[in-house]
Residue, then its C-alpha position, 0 to 999 in steps of 0.5 A: m500500499p503506497l503511503e504519502k508523508r505530510t504534515r497536518v496543520e490546524i489553526f484555532l480561531p475564537i469566533r467574533l461575530e462583533t467584528t466585520n473582518y472575522q468571516t472575511v478573514i476566515e473565507w481568505l484563509a480558507e480558500e487560500l489554503a484551498f487553492s496554495r495546499g489543495g484543500s481546507t476544513l473549517t469545523t462547527p463551532f467548539a467551546g473553549l476556555y482559557f485563562s487571559t495572561t493580559e487580564k487575568t480571567l477566564t474566559r469562555d469562548q467559541v473557536h473554529i478549527l482551519f485545518c490542512d493538510f500541507d505536502l510537506d514531511s516536518d521531519e525534514p529541517e528543509d521542510r520544516e523551516e519553510l513550514s515554521a516561516y509561513l505559519s509564523k506569518v499567518r499567526l502575526l497577521l491574524m493577530d493583528i487583523l483579529l485584535e487577538e491576544d494570541v492565536w494557536i497554531i498547530y502542526y503534526p506529522s500524518t500519512r495518507v494512504l494513497 
């Protein structure tokens, strides 16, 4: 059975219905990943809870997870460097546009069965 090493990327996006930029940015990012990486998936909302380090309070939140499989092997140093640079830019952009304290992006190796 042929296998293909890939990297799953998950971007945790707090839902901000009062922010007009939110829906536009989410749609843009989902489309960007679909065009550049072959596809993307946006989950239905999940309930979340986090501790704000700036406000020192617990906050209940709703989040979407936008995920995409990159045709990169995160075990390879060159691929990992490319992936880290791209995701750092996306994270900073999202924090700036959405005015978020933080945006979590995680990645991990995955194997696709062909």
